py3Dmol code that shows the C-alpha trace and the ligand (Angstrom):
import py3Dmol

protein = """\
ATOM      1  CA  MET A   1       0.000   0.000   0.000  1.00  0.00           C
ATOM      2  CA  ARG A   2       1.003   3.647  -0.373  1.00  0.00           C
ATOM      3  CA  LYS A   3       2.969   4.958   2.600  1.00  0.00           C
ATOM      4  CA  PRO A   4       1.860   8.491   3.462  1.00  0.00           C
ATOM      5  CA  LEU A   5       4.310  11.363   3.086  1.00  0.00           C
ATOM      6  CA  ILE A   6       4.256  14.541   5.144  1.00  0.00           C
ATOM      7  CA  ALA A   7       6.635  17.079   3.609  1.00  0.00           C
ATOM      8  CA  ALA A   8       7.776  20.567   4.627  1.00  0.00           C
ATOM      9  CA  ASN A   9       8.342  23.249   2.008  1.00  0.00           C
ATOM     10  CA  TRP A  10      10.364  25.972   3.698  1.00  0.00           C
ATOM     11  CA  LYS A  11      10.247  28.251   0.633  1.00  0.00           C
ATOM     12  CA  MET A  12      12.631  31.228   1.133  1.00  0.00           C
ATOM     13  CA  TYR A  13      12.758  31.007   4.911  1.00  0.00           C
ATOM     14  CA  LYS A  14      15.494  30.070   7.397  1.00  0.00           C
ATOM     15  CA  THR A  15      19.236  30.642   7.371  1.00  0.00           C
ATOM     16  CA  PRO A  16      21.439  27.593   7.998  1.00  0.00           C
ATOM     17  CA  THR A  17      21.600  28.525  11.702  1.00  0.00           C
ATOM     18  CA  GLU A  18      17.803  28.756  11.879  1.00  0.00           C
ATOM     19  CA  SER A  19      17.418  25.474   9.967  1.00  0.00           C
ATOM     20  CA  LEU A  20      19.682  23.655  12.424  1.00  0.00           C
ATOM     21  CA  ALA A  21      17.866  25.201  15.381  1.00  0.00           C
ATOM     22  CA  PHE A  22      14.586  23.857  13.925  1.00  0.00           C
ATOM     23  CA  LEU A  23      16.068  20.373  13.589  1.00  0.00           C
ATOM     24  CA  ARG A  24      17.403  20.372  17.152  1.00  0.00           C
ATOM     25  CA  ASP A  25      13.813  20.701  18.373  1.00  0.00           C
ATOM     26  CA  PHE A  26      12.048  18.741  15.629  1.00  0.00           C
ATOM     27  CA  LEU A  27      14.109  15.569  15.216  1.00  0.00           C
ATOM     28  CA  PRO A  28      13.566  14.263  18.772  1.00  0.00           C
ATOM     29  CA  LEU A  29       9.799  14.768  18.322  1.00  0.00           C
ATOM     30  CA  VAL A  30       9.626  12.424  15.315  1.00  0.00           C
ATOM     31  CA  LYS A  31      12.431  10.079  16.291  1.00  0.00           C
ATOM     32  CA  HIS A  32      10.237   7.000  16.559  1.00  0.00           C
ATOM     33  CA  HIS A  33       7.722   7.892  13.887  1.00  0.00           C
ATOM     34  CA  THR A  34       7.546   5.216  11.222  1.00  0.00           C
ATOM     35  CA  ARG A  35       3.985   5.338   9.897  1.00  0.00           C
ATOM     36  CA  ASP A  36       4.646   8.207   7.474  1.00  0.00           C
ATOM     37  CA  ASP A  37       7.592   9.238   5.383  1.00  0.00           C
ATOM     38  CA  ILE A  38       8.793  12.704   6.388  1.00  0.00           C
ATOM     39  CA  ALA A  39      10.702  15.079   4.104  1.00  0.00           C
ATOM     40  CA  ILE A  40      12.008  18.623   4.449  1.00  0.00           C
ATOM     41  CA  PHE A  41      12.724  20.963   1.546  1.00  0.00           C
ATOM     42  CA  PRO A  42      14.976  23.772   2.844  1.00  0.00           C
ATOM     43  CA  THR A  43      16.530  26.622   0.900  1.00  0.00           C
ATOM     44  CA  MET A  44      19.578  25.899  -1.248  1.00  0.00           C
ATOM     45  CA  SER A  45      21.908  27.626   1.272  1.00  0.00           C
ATOM     46  CA  SER A  46      20.718  25.387   4.113  1.00  0.00           C
ATOM     47  CA  LEU A  47      20.528  22.183   2.082  1.00  0.00           C
ATOM     48  CA  ALA A  48      23.931  20.606   2.847  1.00  0.00           C
ATOM     49  CA  TYR A  49      23.623  21.453   6.566  1.00  0.00           C
ATOM     50  CA  VAL A  50      20.149  19.947   6.790  1.00  0.00           C
ATOM     51  CA  ILE A  51      21.226  16.810   4.894  1.00  0.00           C
ATOM     52  CA  GLU A  52      24.094  16.295   7.343  1.00  0.00           C
ATOM     53  CA  ALA A  53      21.895  16.896  10.393  1.00  0.00           C
ATOM     54  CA  CYS A  54      19.248  14.446   9.097  1.00  0.00           C
ATOM     55  CA  GLN A  55      21.699  11.640   8.387  1.00  0.00           C
ATOM     56  CA  ASP A  56      20.772   8.545  10.377  1.00  0.00           C
ATOM     57  CA  THR A  57      17.284   9.915  11.025  1.00  0.00           C
ATOM     58  CA  ARG A  58      13.963   9.038   9.374  1.00  0.00           C
ATOM     59  CA  VAL A  59      13.745  12.447   7.736  1.00  0.00           C
ATOM     60  CA  ASP A  60      14.477  12.795   4.019  1.00  0.00           C
ATOM     61  CA  VAL A  61      15.769  16.034   2.547  1.00  0.00           C
ATOM     62  CA  GLY A  62      15.220  17.598  -0.860  1.00  0.00           C
ATOM     63  CA  ALA A  63      15.790  20.733  -2.896  1.00  0.00           C
ATOM     64  CA  GLN A  64      12.978  23.089  -3.914  1.00  0.00           C
ATOM     65  CA  THR A  65      14.091  23.270  -7.534  1.00  0.00           C
ATOM     66  CA  MET A  66      16.938  22.350  -9.897  1.00  0.00           C
ATOM     67  CA  HIS A  67      18.003  22.677 -13.535  1.00  0.00           C
ATOM     68  CA  TRP A  68      17.559  19.683 -15.806  1.00  0.00           C
ATOM     69  CA  LEU A  69      21.123  19.721 -17.208  1.00  0.00           C
ATOM     70  CA  ASN A  70      24.255  18.483 -15.423  1.00  0.00           C
ATOM     71  CA  GLU A  71      26.322  21.627 -15.940  1.00  0.00           C
ATOM     72  CA  GLY A  72      26.578  24.678 -18.164  1.00  0.00           C
ATOM     73  CA  PRO A  73      26.570  28.462 -18.351  1.00  0.00           C
ATOM     74  CA  TYR A  74      23.344  28.890 -16.333  1.00  0.00           C
ATOM     75  CA  THR A  75      24.031  31.462 -13.640  1.00  0.00           C
ATOM     76  CA  GLY A  76      22.223  30.814 -10.389  1.00  0.00           C
ATOM     77  CA  GLN A  77      21.196  27.260 -11.230  1.00  0.00           C
ATOM     78  CA  THR A  78      21.943  23.971  -9.471  1.00  0.00           C
ATOM     79  CA  SER A  79      22.103  20.687 -11.347  1.00  0.00           C
ATOM     80  CA  PRO A  80      20.771  17.236 -10.438  1.00  0.00           C
ATOM     81  CA  THR A  81      24.359  15.890 -10.289  1.00  0.00           C
ATOM     82  CA  MET A  82      25.299  18.615  -7.821  1.00  0.00           C
ATOM     83  CA  LEU A  83      22.322  17.804  -5.628  1.00  0.00           C
ATOM     84  CA  ALA A  84      23.042  14.073  -5.725  1.00  0.00           C
ATOM     85  CA  SER A  85      26.725  14.750  -4.891  1.00  0.00           C
ATOM     86  CA  ILE A  86      25.799  16.282  -1.520  1.00  0.00           C
ATOM     87  CA  GLY A  87      23.442  13.442  -0.631  1.00  0.00           C
ATOM     88  CA  CYS A  88      20.234  15.212  -1.604  1.00  0.00           C
ATOM     89  CA  ASP A  89      17.697  12.543  -2.513  1.00  0.00           C
ATOM     90  CA  HIS A  90      14.375  14.372  -3.056  1.00  0.00           C
ATOM     91  CA  ILE A  91      13.334  17.168  -5.383  1.00  0.00           C
ATOM     92  CA  LEU A  92      10.275  19.419  -5.536  1.00  0.00           C
ATOM     93  CA  LEU A  93       9.208  20.180  -9.108  1.00  0.00           C
ATOM     94  CA  GLY A  94       6.725  22.585 -10.637  1.00  0.00           C
ATOM     95  CA  HIS A  95       5.648  24.384  -7.460  1.00  0.00           C
ATOM     96  CA  SER A  96       3.179  27.102  -8.430  1.00  0.00           C
ATOM     97  CA  GLU A  97       5.472  29.779  -6.959  1.00  0.00           C
ATOM     98  CA  ARG A  98       8.179  28.593  -9.401  1.00  0.00           C
ATOM     99  CA  ARG A  99       5.662  28.566 -12.241  1.00  0.00           C
ATOM    100  CA  ILE A 100       4.418  32.076 -11.378  1.00  0.00           C
ATOM    101  CA  TYR A 101       7.586  33.898 -10.226  1.00  0.00           C
ATOM    102  CA  ALA A 102      10.316  32.011 -12.108  1.00  0.00           C
ATOM    103  CA  ASN A 103       8.385  31.385 -15.334  1.00  0.00           C
ATOM    104  CA  GLU A 104       8.753  27.627 -15.009  1.00  0.00           C
ATOM    105  CA  THR A 105       6.826  26.019 -17.873  1.00  0.00           C
ATOM    106  CA  ASP A 106       5.147  22.635 -18.184  1.00  0.00           C
ATOM    107  CA  ASP A 107       7.946  21.574 -20.548  1.00  0.00           C
ATOM    108  CA  MET A 108      10.591  22.478 -17.993  1.00  0.00           C
ATOM    109  CA  VAL A 109       8.784  20.447 -15.351  1.00  0.00           C
ATOM    110  CA  ASN A 110       8.874  17.509 -17.766  1.00  0.00           C
ATOM    111  CA  TRP A 111      12.631  17.905 -18.465  1.00  0.00           C
ATOM    112  CA  LYS A 112      13.343  18.213 -14.752  1.00  0.00           C
ATOM    113  CA  LEU A 113      11.258  15.148 -13.946  1.00  0.00           C
ATOM    114  CA  LYS A 114      13.190  13.083 -16.499  1.00  0.00           C
ATOM    115  CA  ALA A 115      16.483  14.413 -15.085  1.00  0.00           C
ATOM    116  CA  ALA A 116      15.371  13.592 -11.526  1.00  0.00           C
ATOM    117  CA  ILE A 117      14.580  10.008 -12.514  1.00  0.00           C
ATOM    118  CA  ALA A 118      17.881   9.671 -14.417  1.00  0.00           C
ATOM    119  CA  HIS A 119      19.775  10.740 -11.268  1.00  0.00           C
ATOM    120  CA  GLY A 120      17.768   8.690  -8.794  1.00  0.00           C
ATOM    121  CA  LEU A 121      16.201  11.723  -7.117  1.00  0.00           C
ATOM    122  CA  VAL A 122      12.727  11.167  -5.684  1.00  0.00           C
ATOM    123  CA  PRO A 123      10.419  13.765  -7.270  1.00  0.00           C
ATOM    124  CA  ILE A 124       7.343  15.504  -5.938  1.00  0.00           C
ATOM    125  CA  VAL A 125       5.568  17.071  -8.912  1.00  0.00           C
ATOM    126  CA  CYS A 126       3.191  19.903  -8.006  1.00  0.00           C
ATOM    127  CA  VAL A 127       0.040  20.563 -10.017  1.00  0.00           C
ATOM    128  CA  GLY A 128      -2.986  22.712  -9.318  1.00  0.00           C
ATOM    129  CA  GLU A 129      -5.429  25.189 -10.748  1.00  0.00           C
ATOM    130  CA  SER A 130      -5.708  28.937 -10.130  1.00  0.00           C
ATOM    131  CA  LEU A 131      -8.891  30.413  -8.658  1.00  0.00           C
ATOM    132  CA  GLU A 132      -9.808  31.800 -12.064  1.00  0.00           C
ATOM    133  CA  LYS A 133      -9.560  28.364 -13.700  1.00  0.00           C
ATOM    134  CA  ARG A 134     -11.584  26.742 -10.918  1.00  0.00           C
ATOM    135  CA  GLN A 135     -14.303  29.397 -11.203  1.00  0.00           C
ATOM    136  CA  SER A 136     -14.373  28.819 -14.971  1.00  0.00           C
ATOM    137  CA  GLY A 137     -14.925  25.097 -14.430  1.00  0.00           C
ATOM    138  CA  LEU A 138     -11.500  24.227 -15.792  1.00  0.00           C
ATOM    139  CA  THR A 139      -9.954  22.414 -12.803  1.00  0.00           C
ATOM    140  CA  GLU A 140     -10.034  18.994 -14.443  1.00  0.00           C
ATOM    141  CA  ALA A 141      -8.649  20.331 -17.733  1.00  0.00           C
ATOM    142  CA  VAL A 142      -5.778  22.096 -15.949  1.00  0.00           C
ATOM    143  CA  LEU A 143      -4.834  19.042 -13.899  1.00  0.00           C
ATOM    144  CA  ARG A 144      -4.966  16.730 -16.902  1.00  0.00           C
ATOM    145  CA  TRP A 145      -2.939  19.163 -19.018  1.00  0.00           C
ATOM    146  CA  GLN A 146      -0.235  19.742 -16.376  1.00  0.00           C
ATOM    147  CA  LEU A 147       0.107  15.994 -15.819  1.00  0.00           C
ATOM    148  CA  ALA A 148       0.075  15.132 -19.513  1.00  0.00           C
ATOM    149  CA  CYS A 149       2.964  17.566 -20.015  1.00  0.00           C
ATOM    150  CA  ALA A 150       4.917  16.603 -16.890  1.00  0.00           C
ATOM    151  CA  LEU A 151       4.657  12.854 -17.559  1.00  0.00           C
ATOM    152  CA  ASN A 152       5.217  13.000 -21.316  1.00  0.00           C
ATOM    153  CA  GLY A 153       7.797  10.347 -22.272  1.00  0.00           C
ATOM    154  CA  VAL A 154       8.554   9.555 -18.625  1.00  0.00           C
ATOM    155  CA  THR A 155       9.546   6.004 -17.734  1.00  0.00           C
ATOM    156  CA  PRO A 156       8.879   5.317 -14.051  1.00  0.00           C
ATOM    157  CA  SER A 157      11.755   3.905 -12.011  1.00  0.00           C
ATOM    158  CA  PRO A 158      11.556   2.105  -8.666  1.00  0.00           C
ATOM    159  CA  ASN A 159      14.528   4.244  -7.502  1.00  0.00           C
ATOM    160  CA  SER A 160      12.581   7.456  -8.089  1.00  0.00           C
ATOM    161  CA  PRO A 161       8.947   6.798  -7.192  1.00  0.00           C
ATOM    162  CA  ILE A 162       6.940   9.821  -8.288  1.00  0.00           C
ATOM    163  CA  THR A 163       4.697  11.663  -5.845  1.00  0.00           C
ATOM    164  CA  ILE A 164       2.130  14.124  -7.185  1.00  0.00           C
ATOM    165  CA  ALA A 165       1.201  17.066  -4.952  1.00  0.00           C
ATOM    166  CA  TYR A 166      -2.201  18.579  -5.658  1.00  0.00           C
ATOM    167  CA  GLU A 167      -1.759  22.212  -4.707  1.00  0.00           C
ATOM    168  CA  PRO A 168      -4.635  24.471  -5.776  1.00  0.00           C
ATOM    169  CA  VAL A 169      -2.999  27.883  -6.173  1.00  0.00           C
ATOM    170  CA  TRP A 170      -5.898  29.590  -4.378  1.00  0.00           C
ATOM    171  CA  ALA A 171      -5.301  27.557  -1.221  1.00  0.00           C
ATOM    172  CA  ILE A 172      -1.555  28.151  -0.901  1.00  0.00           C
ATOM    173  CA  GLY A 173      -0.627  30.542   1.885  1.00  0.00           C
ATOM    174  CA  THR A 174      -4.196  31.848   2.133  1.00  0.00           C
ATOM    175  CA  GLY A 175      -5.188  30.153   5.391  1.00  0.00           C
ATOM    176  CA  SER A 176      -8.152  28.449   3.732  1.00  0.00           C
ATOM    177  CA  SER A 177      -7.602  24.890   2.629  1.00  0.00           C
ATOM    178  CA  ALA A 178      -9.552  23.162  -0.134  1.00  0.00           C
ATOM    179  CA  SER A 179     -12.280  20.949   1.321  1.00  0.00           C
ATOM    180  CA  PRO A 180     -11.762  17.186   1.636  1.00  0.00           C
ATOM    181  CA  LYS A 181     -14.420  16.743  -1.110  1.00  0.00           C
ATOM    182  CA  GLN A 182     -12.654  19.138  -3.514  1.00  0.00           C
ATOM    183  CA  ILE A 183      -9.341  17.417  -2.818  1.00  0.00           C
ATOM    184  CA  SER A 184     -10.772  13.926  -3.280  1.00  0.00           C
ATOM    185  CA  GLU A 185     -12.290  14.916  -6.633  1.00  0.00           C
ATOM    186  CA  ALA A 186      -8.949  16.329  -7.779  1.00  0.00           C
ATOM    187  CA  HIS A 187      -7.007  13.306  -6.540  1.00  0.00           C
ATOM    188  CA  THR A 188      -9.302  10.966  -8.466  1.00  0.00           C
ATOM    189  CA  ILE A 189      -8.634  12.935 -11.650  1.00  0.00           C
ATOM    190  CA  ILE A 190      -4.884  12.895 -10.946  1.00  0.00           C
ATOM    191  CA  ARG A 191      -4.812   9.149 -10.314  1.00  0.00           C
ATOM    192  CA  HIS A 192      -6.719   8.463 -13.565  1.00  0.00           C
ATOM    193  CA  GLU A 193      -4.343  10.667 -15.534  1.00  0.00           C
ATOM    194  CA  VAL A 194      -1.266   9.022 -13.996  1.00  0.00           C
ATOM    195  CA  ALA A 195      -2.722   5.607 -14.877  1.00  0.00           C
ATOM    196  CA  ALA A 196      -3.475   6.755 -18.425  1.00  0.00           C
ATOM    197  CA  ARG A 197       0.082   8.056 -18.876  1.00  0.00           C
ATOM    198  CA  LEU A 198       2.174   5.561 -16.908  1.00  0.00           C
ATOM    199  CA  GLY A 199      -0.035   2.469 -16.611  1.00  0.00           C
ATOM    200  CA  ASP A 200      -2.452   1.032 -14.067  1.00  0.00           C
ATOM    201  CA  GLU A 201       0.247  -0.064 -11.632  1.00  0.00           C
ATOM    202  CA  ALA A 202       1.711   3.433 -11.462  1.00  0.00           C
ATOM    203  CA  GLY A 203      -1.796   4.822 -11.141  1.00  0.00           C
ATOM    204  CA  GLU A 204      -2.370   2.613  -8.122  1.00  0.00           C
ATOM    205  CA  ASN A 205       1.052   3.072  -6.490  1.00  0.00           C
ATOM    206  CA  THR A 206       1.736   6.765  -7.068  1.00  0.00           C
ATOM    207  CA  ARG A 207       1.320   8.838  -3.935  1.00  0.00           C
ATOM    208  CA  VAL A 208      -1.015  11.805  -4.362  1.00  0.00           C
ATOM    209  CA  ILE A 209      -0.608  14.305  -1.546  1.00  0.00           C
ATOM    210  CA  TYR A 210      -2.339  17.619  -0.864  1.00  0.00           C
ATOM    211  CA  GLY A 211      -0.862  21.064  -0.198  1.00  0.00           C
ATOM    212  CA  GLY A 212      -2.547  24.361   0.577  1.00  0.00           C
ATOM    213  CA  SER A 213      -2.957  25.832   4.075  1.00  0.00           C
ATOM    214  CA  VAL A 214      -2.527  22.506   5.856  1.00  0.00           C
ATOM    215  CA  LYS A 215      -2.354  23.057   9.609  1.00  0.00           C
ATOM    216  CA  ALA A 216      -2.537  21.065  12.816  1.00  0.00           C
ATOM    217  CA  ASP A 217      -6.258  21.727  13.063  1.00  0.00           C
ATOM    218  CA  ASN A 218      -7.267  20.525   9.574  1.00  0.00           C
ATOM    219  CA  ILE A 219      -4.815  17.682   8.898  1.00  0.00           C
ATOM    220  CA  ALA A 220      -6.936  15.047  10.655  1.00  0.00           C
ATOM    221  CA  SER A 221      -9.982  15.640   8.438  1.00  0.00           C
ATOM    222  CA  LEU A 222      -7.781  15.609   5.331  1.00  0.00           C
ATOM    223  CA  MET A 223      -6.004  12.403   6.232  1.00  0.00           C
ATOM    224  CA  ALA A 224      -9.321  10.722   6.948  1.00  0.00           C
ATOM    225  CA  GLU A 225      -9.906  10.672   3.170  1.00  0.00           C
ATOM    226  CA  PRO A 226      -8.645   7.357   1.773  1.00  0.00           C
ATOM    227  CA  ASP A 227      -7.213   8.916  -1.390  1.00  0.00           C
ATOM    228  CA  ILE A 228      -5.162  11.640   0.318  1.00  0.00           C
ATOM    229  CA  ASP A 229      -1.729  10.106   0.758  1.00  0.00           C
ATOM    230  CA  GLY A 230      -0.157  12.884   2.765  1.00  0.00           C
ATOM    231  CA  ALA A 231       0.499  16.603   2.793  1.00  0.00           C
ATOM    232  CA  LEU A 232       2.903  19.232   1.536  1.00  0.00           C
ATOM    233  CA  VAL A 233       3.048  21.910   4.202  1.00  0.00           C
ATOM    234  CA  GLY A 234       4.373  25.434   3.743  1.00  0.00           C
ATOM    235  CA  GLY A 235       3.781  28.039   6.452  1.00  0.00           C
ATOM    236  CA  ALA A 236       2.833  25.594   9.195  1.00  0.00           C
ATOM    237  CA  SER A 237       6.060  23.613   8.699  1.00  0.00           C
ATOM    238  CA  LEU A 238       8.318  26.483   9.746  1.00  0.00           C
ATOM    239  CA  ASP A 239       7.850  25.890  13.448  1.00  0.00           C
ATOM    240  CA  PRO A 240       9.158  22.520  14.710  1.00  0.00           C
ATOM    241  CA  HIS A 241       6.309  21.956  17.156  1.00  0.00           C
ATOM    242  CA  SER A 242       3.661  22.920  14.602  1.00  0.00           C
ATOM    243  CA  PHE A 243       5.117  20.581  11.963  1.00  0.00           C
ATOM    244  CA  ALA A 244       5.504  17.741  14.463  1.00  0.00           C
ATOM    245  CA  LYS A 245       1.909  18.302  15.556  1.00  0.00           C
ATOM    246  CA  ILE A 246       0.751  17.982  11.955  1.00  0.00           C
ATOM    247  CA  ILE A 247       2.578  14.670  11.702  1.00  0.00           C
ATOM    248  CA  GLN A 248       1.148  13.672  15.068  1.00  0.00           C
ATOM    249  CA  TYR A 249      -2.402  14.608  14.016  1.00  0.00           C
ATOM    250  CA  ALA A 250      -2.111  12.719  10.789  1.00  0.00           C
ATOM    251  CA  TYR A 251      -1.238   9.503  12.576  1.00  0.00           C
ATOM    252  CA  SER A 252      -0.379   9.166  16.228  1.00  0.00           C
ATOM    253  CA  LEU A 253       3.327   9.200  17.014  1.00  0.00           C
ATOM    254  CA  GLU A 254       4.470   5.741  17.928  1.00  0.00           C
TER     255      GLU A 254
END
"""
ligand_1 = """\
10
PEP
C 3.305 25.199 -0.295
O 4.046 26.156 -0.380
O 3.539 24.172 -0.933
C 2.150 25.290 0.607
C 1.269 24.331 0.591
O 2.079 26.415 1.422
P 1.038 26.674 2.630
O 0.984 25.401 3.449
O 1.643 27.809 3.388
O -0.271 26.984 2.014
"""
view = py3Dmol.view(width=600, height=400)
view.addModel(protein, "pdb")
view.setStyle({"model": 0}, {"cartoon": {"style": "trace"}})
view.addModel(ligand_1, "xyz")
view.setStyle({"model": 1}, {"stick": {}})
view.zoomTo()
view.show()
């Protein structure tokens, strides 16, 4: 069965010192937690420190973005080889803030996904509709289109199991989460599209998680839905006790 994943997207928050201070408080709180996978996506400047601090723990660490090529004259970019060389094993792809503020296109998400798989990085691919598209009745079309592009020509690999994060743009950082019903409808569409693109087995095994204003007080109702396989948490993951509480609410700490 699909093991749930609770992941923290720290966006552009926390210096290395602040990241390590977070981990000093957080790691003991989840030391014995085995029910869910846990991953943290810190900023690039904190990445190597967080990877080192999370060694020999149950917490995986990933980057928030990368280029798809191994090297080249691309100022400001980081390649998959560079990430793998410092022990980074997860990668967040296609976050709406990258799509909106860094002009990341569906094609780029596809190239990055292929590069992630080629380098054994475990990808979380973010998809989700804007408020305008939802109000125009285009949620399903947007999700299918983003997935069709992202998964085009992709060959799944057991070393890089793909997770899809459904992140409606209108729910990110707004304090109001999508409802369990809205999320379930979207996850059903996503699972069908993954199956259509990658086969029934992938459709069944691919984790589909939700992101958008997840907090300690709404995680329980979200995780009660059988087709929500976890959460991608932004704002509420920045405090160690808040993030641990989310994990604790999702499934009791063992
Ligand atoms: C995110 O950035 O992926 C996210 C879900 O943010 P927030 O939890 O703050 O809405």
